[in-house]
N, C-alpha and C positions, 0 to 999 in steps of 0.2 A: 348396772346402768345409775350410768353419770346423772349425776343432779341436772336438770333444767338450768338453764339462764335466765328462766324465766318464769316468773309464778306470781301466782295471788296470795296475798293472805285474810280471809275472811273474821273477822272482828266483832263479837257480840256481846252484852254484856253481861250474857250467863244466868244458872241457874242453879241454886239448888236441888230441885227435882229433877228426876231424872227422865220424865216423862214429858217435862220441856227439852231436851236434845232435839225433841222432831224438828224444830225450826232449822236449828242451826245445820241438820241430815238433811234437810226441804234443798237449800239454799245452799249445801256443797256438792250435794249432788248437780241440779239446773249446773252448778259456776264448772264444773270438773265435763259435762257434756257440748258446755257452751263453749270453752279451751280445752282439750284434752291433748293439746301440746304443751300448757303447761303444770306443773305444779300446786298445785291447791295447798293450803294450809291452813287452818284456822286456831284463834286464839282469845281469852275469854278476857274483857277488858275493867270489871271488877275484882277492885282486890276484895272484898269479901270472901265470893263467891272463888273464890280460890284458891284462899284461905282455906274454906269447909274443902274442896276436890283436895285437898293439900293432907286434914287431917284424915282422910275420910281415900285414904289409896289415892286419887285422882291425878291429875296433872296439874302443877299452882305453879306453870309458868307466865312472867306479866306480858303483856307483848316485847317487851323492851325486850327480853329473854329470849325470842322469839322468830324479833328480827332477828338480833346482833346472832341470832341461830343460825340460818341462811346466809348469813352475809358468808357466814365461815365454812360454809356446806359448798359453795361458789355460784351462787344467785345473784343473781347480773343488777336484774334488770326487773323492779317491785310495786305490783299491784295495789295497795292498800283496800279494803271495802267493808268503811263503817255499814255494818246491821244493825246502830243505831236509828231512834225513829227522827227525836230531831237532833237542830244541833246544841246539843244542854254541855255538860261539864264534864259527859264521856269522850261526847265526840269532839270535845277541846282538847282533856288529856292527851287522846289520838295522832289528831292533830298536828299539836308540841312538840311527841315525838315524834313524828314523820319530819316534822321541817328540821328538826337536832339533827335527823341521821342524812337527808340530805348534804345542810350545809357540812357534816362533819365528813362531804364524799365514801358513803358506810355501801353506800351500791350506787352503782355508774346511773342509774336514773331508780326513783320512787316517787306514786302513785298516787292522792290518797282521794278515795272515792267519794262521796255527800253521802248524810245517810235519808233514809228516805221522804223527810219536809226539808230538805236543804237548804228551798231557794222558794219564792216566788209562783215561779209554774206549777214546782213540786205541790207546793199544797194544792192552785187549785186538780192536780190531773189526782193525787189518792182523793180530794173531794169528790171530784167523775164517779174513780172506781167504786170508792166506799159503796156507794150509791147500786153498782149493782151483786154486792156483798150480801143486801141487804136480809132479813127474809120477808116469807110475804107476812102485807097487814094491810089489818082492818081495819073503821072503823073506832078511834076509841086506843090506835095505838100506837106507840112510838119508841122510835131507837134511842141510847145513850152510851154511849164510846165510851170507855175513861180511858183515857192517859194517863201515864207515868207523873208528868208533873217536875219542874224542877225554879229552883234559883235562879233571878236578873232576865234578862230580853229574849230567853232562848223559848221562855214560856209564850211571849206571846204567839209563841210559832198554833202551840190550843184554838186562842182567838179568833187566829186566821180563819182557819180551820173552821171553826165555826162557824163565821164568815160566811162559807162558802158552804158548807153543809146548809144553815139557814134561806138562803137565797135557791136550790136546788132541790133543799126537798127541809121545809118545816119543822117538820116532824122528827129529825136526826140530831139531836145535843150532844154535848160533848163538852167533859166534865176531865179531873186532874183529882191524881187520888194524892198526892202530897203536893201538892198549890192552890193555888186558888184559878178560877172556879169551883172551887169542890161540889160535893155530892148536894148540900145543903139548900146552892145556888140551883142546881140544878134538877131539885125537887120544886121547886118556887115554877121554875117553866115550866116543866112537865105538869102543873097544875091548871098555869097559863091560858097551856095547849088545852087541856080538859082530856088531857092521859086515863086511860083506866086500865091499858099494859104496860109494859114496859120489857123493852126488846133491851137486854143487857149483852154488850160484847168489850171485848179488849183492844187498843188501841195501842201495845205491847205486841211486841214480837213474838216471845217467844209464852207459854200456856205453863209460867211456872209457878211462884211464890202466888203475884200478885195477883197473877188470875184466878189458884186454885182458892187461896185465901183472902183477900182481901175486894173483890168482884164477885165471888160466886159462892165462899168457906158460908158452912152449918156459923159462923162462931157469929153474937153479937155487932161485931164494929164492922160488918163486912159491906157493903152496897149491895147488896142479896136484900141483907137483912132490914138494912138502913130503908130501901125501899117498901120495902113490905112493910114494917110500922109505920108510914107513911102511906095507908095503905092502898096500893101498887099490887096487881095481882103482875109479877115479871117470868120470865124466860129466860135464859142463862144461855149464850153461847160461845164456849171455851178455846174454838182456835188460834193460835196466835192471827199475829202479821205471815211471821215468815214462814210457816205453813200450807198460805194462801197464794196460788203463784201468778194471785194478778196481781198483789203488792209483792209479792219476789221479782215482778218480773221486774216495775219498779226501783229496786234497786239492784238488780241486776243493768239497767238502762244507765244507771250512775256507772258499776264498774268496766260498760264497755265505754262511756267516756275517759275516764281512769286510762284502762290500758292504749286506749288510741294515741290521748297524748304520752304513754309512756314508751310509743311502741316508734314514735315521730319523727 
């Protein structure tokens, strides 16, 4: 069978944990069902994850390798869908690569779909969607979402989302693992709210190392441990955003826009 001329490439950060593949598998299945006439492939944008997979016998191909391979196999029109949460460094690197290939005319057409929180409208939509995914809570219970965090302006997306959530439900907070506001700020906010119990949830694509170790891990540096030391009772909810159909649907809507541009 010849290679379809139209293809979709799903680009996720990736994870070293085998269980984290559930999110990408979920997104791949949804994409194939939505676009059965397209070839659908995946790639990982994290060099650290790819090197780990290479050492353990997995596929260590970079996004550039995969893209050029698709071109060599006859793909002419390609939609690249980012499965990142925010437009941080990983997304910007992918964006630069797509632009380089467009300028070099490697494909007849190539389009890039924005990440989950790619614009102000996305922030509002994600905030409303998250409210439908939260566990039932009683008096004295709050929700703390853990985002990854990044350097530079893109980190402001978390603040924008926090503001939207505050308006919709003051008992829902979001902090960043590797940026500000971090856990200590969120502990202060939880105390001001009068929370006694915290539902801890990730705002990360997959249930990878950050979820299993940094959010819900048994080590004394995890957010679970920090909240417990601060006197809160905690419940962890570990599904990645890519495993949740409601959030997956937002990524797919961004893909729909990219495909529409591709075929225009």
